[in-house]
C-alpha positions in Angstrom: 76.6 36.1 18.3 77.8 32.8 17.9 75.8 30.4 15.7 73.1 28.4 18.3 71.8 25.0 16.4 69.3 23.7 18.7 65.2 23.1 18.7 62.6 24.0 21.1 60.5 21.2 21.9 57.4 22.1 24.3 55.3 19.6 25.2 51.3 20.1 25.2 49.8 17.2 24.4 48.5 16.1 28.4 44.8 17.5 29.7 46.9 18.7 32.5 45.3 18.0 35.4 46.9 19.4 37.5 45.4 22.5 36.6 41.6 21.5 36.0 41.0 24.4 38.2 41.7 26.7 35.5 41.3 25.1 32.8 38.0 22.9 33.1 37.7 20.3 30.5 37.7 23.6 27.5 41.1 24.5 27.4 44.5 23.2 27.0 46.6 24.1 29.9 49.0 26.2 27.2 46.4 28.5 26.5 45.7 29.8 29.9 46.7 33.0 30.3 48.8 35.1 32.5 48.6 39.0 32.8 46.2 38.8 29.6 48.4 36.5 27.7 49.3 32.9 27.4 51.1 31.1 28.9 52.6 29.7 25.3 53.2 32.6 24.2 56.2 33.6 27.4 58.0 30.5 26.2 57.7 31.5 22.5 58.2 35.4 22.7 61.9 34.0 24.9 63.1 32.2 21.8 64.7 34.4 18.1 62.4 33.9 15.4 65.2 31.7 13.5 64.8 28.9 16.0 62.3 26.5 15.5 59.5 24.9 17.5 58.7 21.3 17.9 55.1 21.3 19.8 53.9 18.2 20.8 49.3 18.1 20.6 47.2 16.6 22.1 44.2 17.6 24.4 42.5 20.0 22.8 45.6 20.4 20.2 44.1 21.9 17.2 43.2 25.3 19.8 46.8 25.6 20.3 48.2 25.0 16.7 45.4 27.6 15.4 45.8 29.7 18.3 50.0 30.0 18.0 50.0 29.5 14.0 47.6 32.6 14.1 49.9 34.3 16.4 52.9 33.8 14.9 53.3 33.4 11.1 57.0 34.2 10.8 57.4 31.1 13.3 58.4 28.2 11.6 56.3 25.1 13.8 56.6 21.6 13.6 52.9 20.0 15.6 53.1 16.4 16.2 50.2 14.6 17.2 50.3 12.5 20.2 48.7 9.0 20.3 47.5 8.7 23.2 47.9 11.8 25.1 45.7 10.2 27.7 45.2 7.3 29.9 47.5 4.0 29.6 50.2 4.2 28.0 50.6 8.4 27.9 52.9 10.5 29.4 55.3 12.3 29.0 57.7 9.6 27.5 55.2 8.5 24.9 55.2 12.4 24.3 59.0 12.7 23.2 58.5 9.6 21.8 56.0 10.7 19.3 58.3 13.6 18.4 61.5 11.5 17.9 61.9 11.8 14.6 61.7 15.6 14.5 64.6 16.2 17.5 66.4 13.6 17.4 69.3 15.2 14.7 69.3 18.3 16.6 70.2 19.3 20.6 66.7 20.4 21.6 65.5 22.2 24.7 62.6 20.7 25.9 60.3 23.9 27.7 57.6 22.6 29.9 54.5 25.1 31.3 56.5 24.5 34.7 59.7 25.7 34.0 59.2 28.7 32.3 60.5 30.8 34.9 63.4 29.9 35.6 64.7 29.8 32.0 68.7 31.8 31.4 68.6 32.1 28.0 71.6 34.3 27.5 73.4 32.1 28.4 72.2 28.9 25.7 72.2 31.7 23.2 75.6 33.0 23.3 77.0 29.8 23.5 78.5 27.3 20.0 76.1 24.1 20.0 77.1 21.9 17.6 
């Protein structure tokens, strides 16, 4: 298999206002279960264990950090607290800027909860990236 040099970026900082019916105010949307498995696990499980995953945290971020560290002790995670993650000055741009120092020296693949279903990782992982 070809050598792949990239990181995975998972933005989980927002309050998930569109997912409020499922989450209420008590859980981050990344931890909502689908078939008894948190959504973020579907993302993590799609990538080889040696790929670093940068996770942007905000709303209920500690619960995401705790879940990932307990569920995937062999994985390399970098957690970045985003401030503000809600209200004026927040958004995807703020989240990405907060993670800039961890993403700027490598190619990265941003994976959102919405983009989960159609990822073609086979194509990505069979291509060399420099």
